C-alpha positions in Angstrom: 24.1 22.5 -11.5 21.5 23.0 -8.8 21.4 20.4 -6.1 17.6 20.0 -6.2 17.6 19.1 -9.9 20.7 17.0 -10.1 21.3 13.3 -9.3 23.0 12.4 -6.0 26.6 11.2 -6.2 28.1 9.1 -3.4 31.8 10.0 -3.0 33.9 7.4 -1.3 37.4 7.5 0.2 39.0 4.4 1.6 41.8 5.5 3.9 44.9 3.7 5.4 47.6 5.9 6.8 46.9 8.8 4.4 47.1 11.4 7.1 49.7 13.5 5.2 47.4 14.0 2.2 43.8 13.3 3.5 43.0 17.0 4.2 43.9 17.9 0.7 41.7 15.1 -0.6 38.7 16.1 1.5 39.1 19.8 0.7 38.9 18.9 -3.0 35.5 17.3 -2.5 34.3 20.3 -0.5 35.4 22.6 -3.4 33.2 20.9 -6.0 31.0 23.1 -8.2 28.5 20.2 -8.2 26.5 20.4 -5.0 24.4 17.2 -4.7 26.8 14.7 -3.1 27.4 12.8 0.1 30.8 11.7 1.2 31.8 8.6 3.1 35.3 8.1 4.4 36.2 4.6 5.6 39.3 4.3 7.8 41.0 0.9 7.6 42.5 0.9 11.1 45.1 3.6 10.3 47.9 4.0 12.7 48.5 7.6 11.9 46.1 10.6 12.3 43.9 9.8 9.3 40.8 9.0 11.4 41.2 12.2 13.4 41.6 14.3 10.3 38.4 12.8 8.8 36.5 13.3 12.0 37.4 17.0 12.1 35.8 17.5 8.7 32.7 15.4 9.5 32.0 17.6 12.5 31.9 20.7 10.3 29.9 19.3 7.3 26.9 16.9 7.8 27.4 15.6 4.2 30.5 13.8 5.5 30.4 10.6 7.5 33.4 8.7 8.8 33.5 5.0 9.4 36.3 3.0 11.1 36.8 -0.7 10.4 36.7 -3.0 13.4 39.6 -4.9 11.9 42.1 -4.3 9.1 41.1 -5.4 5.6 43.3 -6.1 2.6 43.2 -3.5 -0.1 40.6 -5.1 -2.4 38.2 -6.4 0.3 38.4 -2.9 1.9 37.4 -1.3 -1.5 34.4 -3.7 -1.6 33.5 -2.7 1.9 33.8 0.9 1.0 31.6 0.8 -2.1 28.9 -1.0 -0.1 28.5 2.3 1.9 27.0 4.2 -1.0 23.7 5.9 -0.3 20.6 4.1 -1.5 19.4 7.3 -3.1 22.6 7.9 -5.1 22.5 7.6 -8.9 26.3 7.6 -9.2 29.3 6.8 -7.1 32.9 7.9 -7.2 36.1 6.9 -5.4 38.6 9.5 -4.5 41.6 7.8 -2.9 43.0 9.2 0.3 46.3 10.3 -1.3 44.6 11.7 -4.4 42.3 14.7 -5.1 39.9 16.0 -7.7 39.6 19.3 -9.5 36.6 21.5 -8.7 34.6 20.7 -11.8 35.2 17.0 -11.6 31.8 15.8 -10.4 30.0 18.4 -12.6 31.7 17.4 -15.8 31.5 13.6 -15.2 27.9 13.6 -14.2 27.0 15.7 -17.2 28.7 13.2 -19.5 26.8 10.3 -17.8 23.5 12.2 -18.0 24.0 12.9 -21.7 23.8 9.1 -22.5 21.4 7.1 -20.4 23.1 3.8 -21.3 26.5 5.0 -19.9 27.6 3.3 -16.7 31.3 4.2 -16.7 32.7 7.6 -17.2 36.5 8.3 -17.2 38.7 11.3 -17.5 42.3 12.5 -17.7 44.3 12.8 -14.5 47.8 14.1 -13.7 50.5 13.4 -11.2 51.8 16.9 -10.9 54.3 16.3 -13.7 52.4 14.8 -16.6 49.0 13.9 -17.9 48.1 10.3 -17.1 46.0 7.9 -19.1 44.9 8.1 -22.7 41.4 9.2 -23.8 39.2 8.5 -26.7 40.1 10.4 -29.9 39.0 14.0 -29.4 36.3 15.1 -29.6 34.5 11.7 -29.3 32.9 11.2 -25.9 30.8 8.1 -26.2 31.5 4.5 -27.3 29.5 1.3 -26.9 30.7 -0.7 -23.9 31.5 -3.9 -25.8 33.5 -1.9 -28.3 35.5 -0.2 -25.6 36.2 -3.5 -23.9 37.3 -4.9 -27.3 39.7 -2.0 -27.8 41.2 -2.5 -24.3 41.8 -6.3 -25.0 43.4 -5.5 -28.3 46.0 -3.4 -26.5 44.8 0.1 -27.5 45.7 3.0 -25.2 44.6 2.7 -21.6 41.6 5.0 -20.9 40.3 3.7 -17.5 42.9 5.1 -15.2 42.3 4.4 -11.5 39.0 4.7 -9.6 39.8 8.3 -8.7 39.4 9.1 -12.4 36.1 7.1 -12.8 32.4 7.7 -12.2 30.2 4.6 -11.9 26.5 4.3 -12.2 25.4 3.2 -8.7 22.9 0.6 -9.7 25.7 -1.4 -11.4 27.6 -1.3 -8.1 24.7 -2.4 -6.0 23.9 -5.4 -8.1 27.3 -6.9 -7.6 27.8 -8.7 -4.3 31.6 -8.1 -4.6 32.1 -5.2 -6.9 35.9 -5.9 -7.2 37.2 -9.4 -7.7 39.2 -10.0 -4.5 41.3 -12.7 -6.2 42.9 -10.1 -8.5 45.1 -7.3 -7.3 44.3 -5.5 -10.5 40.5 -5.7 -9.9 40.0 -2.1 -10.8 40.9 -2.8 -14.4 38.9 -6.0 -14.4 35.7 -4.4 -13.1 35.8 -1.9 -15.9 35.6 -4.7 -18.5 32.9 -6.4 -16.4 30.8 -3.2 -16.4 31.2 -2.7 -20.1 29.5 -6.0 -20.8 26.2 -4.3 -19.8 26.7 -0.6 -20.2 28.3 2.0 -22.4 31.3 4.2 -21.9 32.0 7.9 -21.9 35.2 10.0 -21.6 35.6 13.6 -20.5 38.5 15.3 -22.3 39.6 17.3 -19.3 42.1 16.8 -16.5 39.8 16.3 -13.5 41.8 14.2 -11.1 45.2 14.2 -9.4 46.9 10.8 -8.7 50.2 10.5 -6.9 52.9 8.4 -8.6 52.0 4.7 -8.3 55.4 3.7 -6.9 54.5 5.4 -3.6 51.5 3.0 -3.0 51.5 -0.2 -1.0 49.6 -2.1 -3.7 52.1 -0.9 -6.3 55.0 -2.2 -4.1 53.4 -5.6 -3.9 52.6 -5.6 -7.6 56.3 -5.0 -8.5 57.6 -7.5 -5.9 55.3 -10.3 -7.1 55.2 -9.4 -10.8 51.5 -9.2 -10.8 50.9 -6.8 -13.7 51.6 -9.4 -16.4 49.5 -12.0 -14.5 46.6 -9.5 -14.2 46.7 -8.8 -17.9 46.7 -12.5 -18.7 43.7 -13.5 -16.5 41.6 -10.5 -17.5 42.2 -11.3 -21.1 41.3 -15.0 -20.6 38.1 -14.0 -18.7 36.8 -11.5 -21.3 38.6 -12.2 -24.6 36.3 -14.8 -26.0 33.2 -12.7 -25.4 34.7 -9.5 -27.0 37.1 -10.7 -29.7 37.0 -12.9 -32.9 38.6 -16.3 -32.6 41.8 -15.1 -34.5 42.1 -12.0 -32.3 41.7 -14.1 -29.2 44.3 -16.7 -30.2 46.8 -14.1 -31.2 46.3 -12.0 -28.1 46.5 -15.1 -25.8 49.7 -16.2 -27.4 51.3 -12.8 -26.9 50.2 -12.7 -23.2 51.2 -16.2 -22.4 54.6 -15.6 -23.9 55.1 -12.4 -21.9 53.9 -14.1 -18.7 56.0 -17.3 -18.9 59.0 -15.3 -19.9 58.7 -13.4 -16.6 57.9 -16.6 -14.7 61.1 -18.2 -16.1 63.1 -15.3 -14.8 61.6 -15.8 -11.4 62.5 -19.5 -11.4 66.1 -18.6 -11.9 65.8 -15.9 -9.2 64.9 -18.7 -6.7 61.8 -16.9 -5.6 60.1 -17.9 -2.3 57.0 -20.1 -1.9 55.0 -16.9 -1.3 55.6 -15.8 -4.8 54.5 -19.1 -6.3 51.5 -19.4 -4.1 50.3 -15.9 -5.1 50.5 -16.8 -8.8 49.0 -20.3 -8.3 46.0 -19.0 -6.3 45.3 -16.1 -8.7 45.3 -18.4 -11.7 43.1 -20.9 -9.8 40.5 -18.1 -9.2 40.2 -17.9 -13.0 40.2 -21.7 -13.5 43.8 -21.6 -14.8 47.0 -23.1 -13.6 50.7 -22.8 -14.3 51.4 -24.8 -17.5 54.5 -26.7 -16.6 55.6 -27.7 -20.1 55.4 -24.0 -21.2 57.3 -22.9 -18.1 60.1 -25.5 -18.8 60.3 -24.2 -22.3 60.9 -20.6 -21.2 63.2 -21.6 -18.4 65.5 -23.4 -21.0 65.3 -20.3 -23.2 66.4 -18.1 -20.2 69.2 -20.5 -19.4 70.5 -20.3 -22.9 70.4 -16.5 -22.7 72.3 -16.5 -19.4 75.0 -18.8 -21.0 75.4 -16.3 -23.8 75.3 -13.2 -21.5 76.8 -14.4 -18.2 77.8 -10.9 -16.9 74.4 -9.3 -17.7 72.6 -12.4 -16.2 74.6 -12.3 -13.0 74.0 -8.6 -12.6 70.3 -9.0 -13.1 70.0 -11.9 -10.7 72.6 -11.3 -8.0 70.4 -9.1 -5.8 67.6 -11.7 -5.9 70.0 -14.5 -5.0 71.4 -12.6 -2.1 68.0 -11.8 -0.8 66.7 -15.4 -1.1 69.8 -16.9 0.5 69.6 -14.3 3.2 66.0 -15.2 3.9 66.9 -18.9 4.1 69.8 -18.4 6.5 
């Protein structure tokens, strides 16, 4: 696609200590078959050579600019700061995380999908982690689906098609109109914003592997998510926020019951693990941001169920909880 006849794409890379992989990420943008892009790399006070690596490329290519934060930002605020750097002339914007990369035809194929349907504001694709294909697409060969219907499918638990921001292309006007593109109260704001976008735009999927994402367990946000059991919490609050708008009353009630059961079962386990005040403050503050709170009667119910299970399976229960108890007692003493 010729640059002079194609829409501008603002490519964005938020960086924090990605020096080992950043050159590969930048090279993948430079290798795109699609020519009309600009590229902003935002270094979040890295302590490795990430900033120097980015600067070396910016010196060679005027389409690349490098910014460095004056102070360290948490992951979601930094993503919001990064997306605010998109060019005012861009029609689309695309994240490529600093430890990920994209295949050469990524921008070409994703822009073509978006341009085929003017109402589309979110385009996704397959990615891989070097071992397997990630995410799940629409049934082949379908490419387009109305936004509300896609949101409904997600809330009903159908296969996950959104992936991560590295496997997404977003219409830039939808980003500009949101003061905070990502909800900073939700660690899983990347999934939440997809549902938010689909309330006012349609969805397209490219049936090609166009991105590479490193295994999630290597990331800092994933470590926090596992430590604080945030995945179930994120699913619950996102469902509560969008469920009534996208589902029938019966679908909403059934889905809410399932997610509450799953969430309080995990909370009960953490009560018995004697988790620290940081754990409980995280859950309380996240729920409060969605006008929710921990339902004490429901928590007591699931704690009693968990205690009964432990009485019936003392060895398995002790094995499951021993490392948590050691850590919490070690922290206290």
